[in-house]
Residue, then its C-alpha position, 0 to 999 in steps of 0.5 A: x500499501x502507497x503512503x498517504x505522503x508519498x509525492x510529498x515534499x517537507x517544506x523548507x523552513x531556511x528562507x533562501x538568502x537574497x541576492x548579494x550585491x556591492x555598489x559603489x558611489x562616490x563617496x561610499x561602497x554599500x553592501x545590500x542586507x544579503x550580503x551582511x546575510x550571508x557573512x553572518x552580520x559580522x562586526x568588522x570585515x576584510x575587503x579583499x582585491x584580485x587585481x588578475x581576476x578582477x574579483x572583490x571578496x569580503x570576508x569577516x575579520x576580528x576587530x584587531x585584524x590589520x585593514x578591518x573595517x567596521x561592518x554590522x550591526x548583530x542580526x535582527x539590528x542590521x536592518x538595511x543595507x551597510x555602507x563604508x566610506x572608508x575614503x582609501x577602500x572606496x578608491x580601491x574599489x572604484x579603480x576596478x568599478x569606476x564611476x562616472x558622471x552624474x546630472x545634477x542631482x542625481x548619483x552614478x554608481x556601479x552595481x555587481x552581484x555577488x556569489x555567496x559562500x556562506x559555509x566559508x562566510x565569503x562573498x566574491x564579487x565578479x567586476x565583469x558582472x557590473x552595471x552602472x547607473x546613477x540614481x536620485x540623490x536620497x536624504x532630506x527633501x528641501x523644504x518648499 
């Protein structure tokens, strides 16, 4: 006699990770929340660049590690993307993801989806897959 539940599959309760995305503008590098999640919401990370393969990797680091940068709030507290404004880092990344000119009132950016390796707590962004664009400047609206 065939089992009553034959052909059924369990509902997976672990939600799949969203797309990891790195966005660079003239003043900052932004990692979306999915990137912080893939890395396990680390307080500090290191950003590594492979000049040969033109890839940018981000991986957790301890606060005392050389070149560690402040990154995420703890899980549940990190509600938005993570912006990093460390000038040296922004310039290094812009070398691989140059940001164009933007019309008045807009911000030029380059954005690239990453490949997440949660078991290695690493996300790798391939510069070749980057897309450029402009977005409206965000922030407070000027009073009318």
